[in-house]
SESELUM-7465 format. One record per residue (C-alpha): residue number from 1; chain; x, y, z; residue in three letters. Coordinates in nm, 2 decimals, padded with zeros to 4 digits. Layout:
BEGIN
(pt NUM, A, (X, Y, Z), ALA);
...
***
This chain:
BEGIN
(pt 1, A, (00.77, -03.56, 00.43), ALA);
(pt 2, A, (00.73, -03.48, 00.80), ARG);
(pt 3, A, (00.54, -03.17, 00.71), ALA);
(pt 4, A, (00.28, -03.38, 00.54), LEU);
(pt 5, A, (00.25, -03.62, 00.83), SER);
(pt 6, A, (-00.09, -03.64, 01.00), SER);
(pt 7, A, (00.10, -03.61, 01.33), ARG);
(pt 8, A, (00.21, -03.26, 01.25), VAL);
(pt 9, A, (-00.02, -02.96, 01.30), ARG);
(pt 10, A, (-00.03, -02.75, 00.98), LYS);
(pt 11, A, (-00.14, -02.39, 00.92), ILE);
(pt 12, A, (-00.22, -02.24, 00.58), CYS);
(pt 13, A, (-00.16, -01.86, 00.56), HIS);
(pt 14, A, (-00.35, -01.67, 00.29), LEU);
(pt 15, A, (-00.17, -01.35, 00.21), HIS);
(pt 16, A, (-00.32, -01.22, -00.11), TYR);
(pt 17, A, (-00.64, -01.26, -00.31), PRO);
(pt 18, A, (-00.55, -01.46, -00.62), GLY);
(pt 19, A, (-00.74, -01.50, -00.95), LYS);
(pt 20, A, (-00.84, -01.86, -00.91), ASP);
(pt 21, A, (-00.94, -01.93, -00.54), PRO);
(pt 22, A, (-01.04, -02.29, -00.61), ARG);
(pt 23, A, (-00.72, -02.39, -00.78), ALA);
(pt 24, A, (-00.51, -02.21, -00.52), GLU);
(pt 25, A, (-00.70, -02.38, -00.23), VAL);
(pt 26, A, (-00.65, -02.72, -00.39), ARG);
(pt 27, A, (-00.28, -02.66, -00.42), TRP);
(pt 28, A, (-00.24, -02.52, -00.06), ALA);
(pt 29, A, (-00.46, -02.79, 00.09), PHE);
(pt 30, A, (-00.24, -03.08, -00.04), ALA);
(pt 31, A, (-00.08, -03.07, 00.30), ALA);
(pt 32, A, (-00.43, -03.09, 00.46), ARG);
(pt 33, A, (-00.40, -02.79, 00.70), PRO);
(pt 34, A, (-00.57, -02.79, 01.04), ASP);
(pt 35, A, (-00.62, -02.42, 01.04), LEU);
(pt 36, A, (-00.63, -02.14, 00.79), VAL);
(pt 37, A, (-00.51, -01.79, 00.87), ILE);
(pt 38, A, (-00.60, -01.49, 00.64), ALA);
(pt 39, A, (-00.42, -01.16, 00.66), CYS);
(pt 40, A, (-00.75, -00.97, 00.63), SER);
(pt 41, A, (-01.12, -01.02, 00.63), ALA);
(pt 42, A, (-01.11, -00.93, 00.26), GLY);
(pt 43, A, (-00.88, -01.22, 00.19), VAL);
(pt 44, A, (-01.08, -01.45, 00.41), ARG);
(pt 45, A, (-01.40, -01.37, 00.22), ASP);
(pt 46, A, (-01.23, -01.40, -00.11), HIS);
(pt 47, A, (-01.14, -01.77, -00.04), TYR);
(pt 48, A, (-01.44, -01.86, 00.19), ALA);
(pt 49, A, (-01.65, -02.05, -00.07), ALA);
(pt 50, A, (-01.34, -02.24, -00.21), ALA);
(pt 51, A, (-01.24, -02.34, 00.14), ILE);
(pt 52, A, (-01.58, -02.46, 00.24), GLU);
(pt 53, A, (-01.61, -02.66, -00.08), GLU);
(pt 54, A, (-01.27, -02.82, -00.03), ALA);
(pt 55, A, (-01.28, -02.87, 00.35), ARG);
(pt 56, A, (-01.62, -02.80, 00.51), PRO);
(pt 57, A, (-01.60, -02.67, 00.86), GLY);
(pt 58, A, (-01.22, -02.60, 00.85), LEU);
(pt 59, A, (-01.14, -02.32, 01.09), PRO);
(pt 60, A, (-01.05, -01.99, 00.93), VAL);
(pt 61, A, (-00.91, -01.70, 01.14), ARG);
(pt 62, A, (-00.81, -01.34, 01.05), VAL);
(pt 63, A, (-00.47, -01.24, 01.17), LEU);
(pt 64, A, (-00.39, -00.90, 01.03), PRO);
(pt 65, A, (-00.05, -00.79, 00.91), ASN);
(pt 66, A, (00.14, -00.56, 01.14), PHE);
(pt 67, A, (00.39, -00.27, 01.14), ALA);
(pt 68, A, (00.71, -00.26, 01.33), ASP);
(pt 69, A, (00.63, 00.06, 01.53), THR);
(pt 70, A, (01.00, 00.10, 01.64), ARG);
(pt 71, A, (01.14, 00.11, 01.29), ARG);
(pt 72, A, (00.84, 00.29, 01.13), HIS);
(pt 73, A, (00.80, 00.58, 01.36), SER);
(pt 74, A, (00.73, 00.96, 01.32), PRO);
(pt 75, A, (01.02, 01.19, 01.28), GLY);
(pt 76, A, (01.22, 01.40, 01.03), PRO);
(pt 77, A, (01.40, 01.24, 00.74), PRO);
(pt 78, A, (01.78, 01.23, 00.75), PRO);
(pt 79, A, (01.96, 01.52, 00.58), PRO);
(pt 80, A, (02.14, 01.29, 00.34), ARG);
(pt 81, A, (01.80, 01.18, 00.20), LEU);
(pt 82, A, (01.68, 01.54, 00.17), VAL);
(pt 83, A, (01.99, 01.62, -00.02), GLU);
(pt 84, A, (01.99, 01.30, -00.24), GLU);
(pt 85, A, (01.63, 01.36, -00.35), LEU);
(pt 86, A, (01.66, 01.74, -00.35), ASP);
(pt 87, A, (01.36, 01.77, -00.12), LEU);
(pt 88, A, (01.46, 02.10, 00.03), ALA);
(pt 89, A, (01.31, 02.28, -00.27), ARG);
(pt 90, A, (00.99, 02.08, -00.27), ALA);
(pt 91, A, (00.68, 02.24, -00.13), SER);
(pt 92, A, (00.51, 01.90, -00.07), HIS);
(pt 93, A, (00.59, 01.53, -00.11), VAL);
(pt 94, A, (00.34, 01.26, -00.21), VAL);
(pt 95, A, (00.47, 00.90, -00.21), THR);
(pt 96, A, (00.36, 00.56, -00.32), MET);
(pt 97, A, (00.53, 00.24, -00.21), VAL);
(pt 98, A, (00.48, -00.09, -00.40), GLY);
(pt 99, A, (00.60, -00.31, -00.68), GLN);
(pt 100, A, (00.56, -00.14, -01.02), LEU);
(pt 101, A, (00.28, -00.34, -01.18), CYS);
(pt 102, A, (-00.07, -00.28, -01.33), GLU);
(pt 103, A, (-00.26, -00.39, -01.02), ARG);
(pt 104, A, (-00.08, -00.14, -00.80), LYS);
(pt 105, A, (-00.21, 00.15, -01.01), GLY);
(pt 106, A, (00.10, 00.37, -01.06), GLN);
(pt 107, A, (-00.07, 00.49, -01.38), GLY);
(pt 108, A, (-00.34, 00.64, -01.17), ASP);
(pt 109, A, (-00.08, 00.79, -00.94), PHE);
(pt 110, A, (00.08, 00.97, -01.24), LEU);
(pt 111, A, (-00.27, 01.09, -01.35), ALA);
(pt 112, A, (-00.33, 01.22, -01.00), MET);
(pt 113, A, (00.01, 01.39, -01.00), ALA);
(pt 114, A, (-00.06, 01.57, -01.33), ALA);
(pt 115, A, (-00.37, 01.72, -01.17), ARG);
(pt 116, A, (-00.20, 01.83, -00.86), LEU);
(pt 117, A, (00.12, 01.96, -01.02), ALA);
(pt 118, A, (-00.09, 02.25, -01.17), GLN);
(pt 119, A, (-00.18, 02.37, -00.83), GLU);
(pt 120, A, (00.14, 02.27, -00.65), PHE);
(pt 121, A, (00.41, 02.32, -00.91), PRO);
(pt 122, A, (00.69, 02.25, -00.65), ARG);
(pt 123, A, (00.54, 01.93, -00.53), ALA);
(pt 124, A, (00.73, 01.61, -00.57), ARG);
(pt 125, A, (00.58, 01.27, -00.64), PHE);
(pt 126, A, (00.79, 00.96, -00.54), LEU);
(pt 127, A, (00.73, 00.61, -00.66), LEU);
(pt 128, A, (00.92, 00.36, -00.44), VAL);
(pt 129, A, (00.95, 00.01, -00.59), GLY);
(pt 130, A, (01.04, -00.15, -00.92), ASP);
(pt 131, A, (00.92, -00.36, -01.21), ASP);
(pt 132, A, (01.01, -00.73, -01.14), LEU);
(pt 133, A, (00.96, -00.84, -01.51), SER);
(pt 134, A, (01.28, -00.90, -01.70), PRO);
(pt 135, A, (01.21, -00.64, -01.97), ALA);
(pt 136, A, (01.07, -00.38, -01.72), LYS);
(pt 137, A, (00.81, -00.28, -01.98), GLU);
(pt 138, A, (00.57, -00.14, -01.72), TYR);
(pt 139, A, (00.84, 00.09, -01.57), ARG);
(pt 140, A, (00.93, 00.21, -01.92), ALA);
(pt 141, A, (00.56, 00.29, -01.98), ARG);
(pt 142, A, (00.55, 00.48, -01.66), LEU);
(pt 143, A, (00.86, 00.68, -01.75), GLU);
(pt 144, A, (00.71, 00.76, -02.09), ALA);
(pt 145, A, (00.38, 00.86, -01.94), GLU);
(pt 146, A, (00.55, 01.08, -01.69), SER);
(pt 147, A, (00.73, 01.26, -01.97), ALA);
(pt 148, A, (00.42, 01.29, -02.18), ARG);
(pt 149, A, (00.23, 01.45, -01.88), LEU);
(pt 150, A, (00.52, 01.70, -01.83), GLY);
(pt 151, A, (00.61, 01.56, -01.50), LEU);
(pt 152, A, (00.98, 01.50, -01.56), ALA);
(pt 153, A, (01.08, 01.74, -01.28), GLU);
(pt 154, A, (00.80, 01.64, -01.04), SER);
(pt 155, A, (00.81, 01.26, -01.05), VAL);
(pt 156, A, (01.09, 01.03, -00.93), ARG);
(pt 157, A, (01.09, 00.65, -00.98), ILE);
(pt 158, A, (01.33, 00.54, -00.70), LEU);
(pt 159, A, (01.33, 00.17, -00.75), GLY);
(pt 160, A, (01.36, -00.07, -00.45), PHE);
(pt 161, A, (01.51, 00.10, -00.14), ARG);
(pt 162, A, (01.62, -00.02, 00.20), ASP);
(pt 163, A, (01.53, 00.32, 00.36), ASP);
(pt 164, A, (01.16, 00.33, 00.28), VAL);
(pt 165, A, (01.07, 00.45, 00.63), GLU);
(pt 166, A, (01.29, 00.76, 00.58), ASP);
(pt 167, A, (01.13, 00.83, 00.25), ILE);
(pt 168, A, (00.79, 00.80, 00.41), VAL);
(pt 169, A, (00.90, 01.04, 00.69), ARG);
(pt 170, A, (00.99, 01.29, 00.42), ALA);
(pt 171, A, (00.64, 01.26, 00.28), SER);
(pt 172, A, (00.33, 01.47, 00.35), ASP);
(pt 173, A, (00.08, 01.20, 00.21), VAL);
(pt 174, A, (00.11, 00.84, 00.11), VAL);
(pt 175, A, (-00.12, 00.72, -00.17), ALA);
(pt 176, A, (-00.22, 00.38, -00.29), LEU);
(pt 177, A, (-00.45, 00.36, -00.60), PRO);
(pt 178, A, (-00.43, -00.03, -00.60), SER);
(pt 179, A, (-00.69, -00.25, -00.75), SER);
(pt 180, A, (-00.61, -00.56, -00.54), PHE);
(pt 181, A, (-00.46, -00.60, -00.20), GLU);
(pt 182, A, (-00.44, -00.84, 00.09), GLY);
(pt 183, A, (-00.35, -00.62, 00.39), MET);
(pt 184, A, (-00.10, -00.36, 00.25), PRO);
(pt 185, A, (00.20, -00.33, 00.47), LEU);
(pt 186, A, (00.30, 00.00, 00.30), SER);
(pt 187, A, (-00.02, 00.16, 00.44), LEU);
(pt 188, A, (00.03, 00.02, 00.79), LEU);
(pt 189, A, (00.39, 00.14, 00.79), GLU);
(pt 190, A, (00.29, 00.48, 00.66), ALA);
(pt 191, A, (00.03, 00.52, 00.93), ALA);
(pt 192, A, (00.29, 00.40, 01.18), SER);
(pt 193, A, (00.51, 00.69, 01.06), CYS);
(pt 194, A, (00.23, 00.93, 01.13), GLY);
(pt 195, A, (00.13, 01.00, 00.77), LYS);
(pt 196, A, (-00.22, 01.04, 00.63), PRO);
(pt 197, A, (-00.32, 00.79, 00.36), ILE);
(pt 198, A, (-00.53, 00.83, 00.05), VAL);
(pt 199, A, (-00.63, 00.50, -00.12), ALA);
(pt 200, A, (-00.89, 00.33, -00.33), TYR);
(pt 201, A, (-01.16, 00.16, -00.12), ALA);
(pt 202, A, (-01.09, -00.20, -00.19), ILE);
(pt 203, A, (-01.10, -00.51, 00.04), PRO);
(pt 204, A, (-00.80, -00.52, 00.27), GLY);
(pt 205, A, (-00.73, -00.15, 00.23), VAL);
(pt 206, A, (-01.06, -00.07, 00.40), THR);
(pt 207, A, (-00.93, -00.25, 00.70), GLU);
(pt 208, A, (-00.59, -00.08, 00.70), ALA);
(pt 209, A, (-00.74, 00.27, 00.67), VAL);
(pt 210, A, (-01.02, 00.42, 00.88), ALA);
(pt 211, A, (-01.19, 00.65, 00.64), ASP);
(pt 212, A, (-01.21, 01.00, 00.77), GLY);
(pt 213, A, (-00.99, 00.92, 01.07), GLU);
(pt 214, A, (-00.65, 00.79, 00.95), THR);
(pt 215, A, (-00.69, 00.88, 00.58), GLY);
(pt 216, A, (-00.94, 00.90, 00.29), ARG);
(pt 217, A, (-01.08, 00.61, 00.09), LEU);
(pt 218, A, (-01.22, 00.70, -00.25), VAL);
(pt 219, A, (-01.39, 00.49, -00.52), PRO);
(pt 220, A, (-01.16, 00.26, -00.72), PRO);
(pt 221, A, (-01.05, 00.41, -01.05), GLY);
(pt 222, A, (-01.17, 00.76, -00.96), ASP);
(pt 223, A, (-00.85, 00.96, -01.02), VAL);
(pt 224, A, (-01.04, 01.29, -00.96), GLY);
(pt 225, A, (-01.15, 01.19, -00.61), ALA);
(pt 226, A, (-00.80, 01.06, -00.54), LEU);
(pt 227, A, (-00.65, 01.39, -00.64), ALA);
(pt 228, A, (-00.91, 01.59, -00.44), ALA);
(pt 229, A, (-00.84, 01.39, -00.13), ALA);
(pt 230, A, (-00.46, 01.43, -00.16), VAL);
(pt 231, A, (-00.51, 01.81, -00.23), ARG);
(pt 232, A, (-00.71, 01.85, 00.09), GLU);
(pt 233, A, (-00.42, 01.71, 00.30), TYR);
(pt 234, A, (-00.16, 01.91, 00.11), LEU);
(pt 235, A, (-00.35, 02.23, 00.16), ALA);
(pt 236, A, (-00.41, 02.19, 00.53), HIS);
(pt 237, A, (-00.11, 02.11, 00.74), PRO);
(pt 238, A, (-00.30, 02.09, 01.07), PRO);
(pt 239, A, (-00.53, 01.83, 00.92), LEU);
(pt 240, A, (-00.23, 01.63, 00.80), ARG);
(pt 241, A, (-00.09, 01.63, 01.15), ALA);
(pt 242, A, (-00.41, 01.53, 01.32), SER);
(pt 243, A, (-00.49, 01.25, 01.08), VAL);
(pt 244, A, (-00.13, 01.13, 01.09), GLY);
(pt 245, A, (-00.14, 01.12, 01.47), ALA);
(pt 246, A, (-00.46, 00.92, 01.46), ALA);
(pt 247, A, (-00.31, 00.67, 01.22), GLY);
(pt 248, A, (-00.01, 00.62, 01.45), ARG);
(pt 249, A, (-00.24, 00.56, 01.75), ALA);
(pt 250, A, (-00.45, 00.31, 01.55), ARG);
(pt 251, A, (-00.15, 00.11, 01.44), VAL);
(pt 252, A, (-00.02, 00.10, 01.80), GLU);
(pt 253, A, (-00.37, -00.01, 01.92), ARG);
(pt 254, A, (-00.46, -00.26, 01.64), GLU);
(pt 255, A, (-00.16, -00.34, 01.42), PHE);
***
């Protein structure tokens, strides 16, 4: 009751672009906030018309997500992880971090892996995250697709982990073929670990990744472009190192 009191200052935080901005704003504004904070300019723009319609003139500010640069820092992965995932025999490691669901685009990640596995047969492709649905149907589909593509030895679906930063440290590239994002923490944390990023150029992601500086942004849904960008980093270690260093510096400076 006190939170709804007019004597209490209230802030509404917008974290992710939902499907029905007007309905979501109506629900969130039941407490009549004094200020709205969006985690990215993309999220702000997504809700701008609904906010103006509901509360004309209400202040909206962008406060980006951030990475813990002490926890997520460059360095080698621990030996126990290398042994657990059998990475000593891998020529390259490409990782994606995120909940297993359609909007995150793990299907496109597998399609990309199938293209790259022909050129880099000893590469490993890691999916960190799991399916939150009770039946885990999407995970089952990914496992079936991985087998159909002949990637049983190349792809590992690791589920949720509490050592994500170590898995990222073991990676050469972090990819995110997502179709919707707010301000993806996985990319900020990957950059903080000094890893180049390849992702679809969608709102929020375009703020987390400086195209050509800290990674590559490619057209959404273009698996060929996604694979080509990852291939460039896998084939050129000095480029990976320089882009990764630029990503770390940008996170320290801006996130």
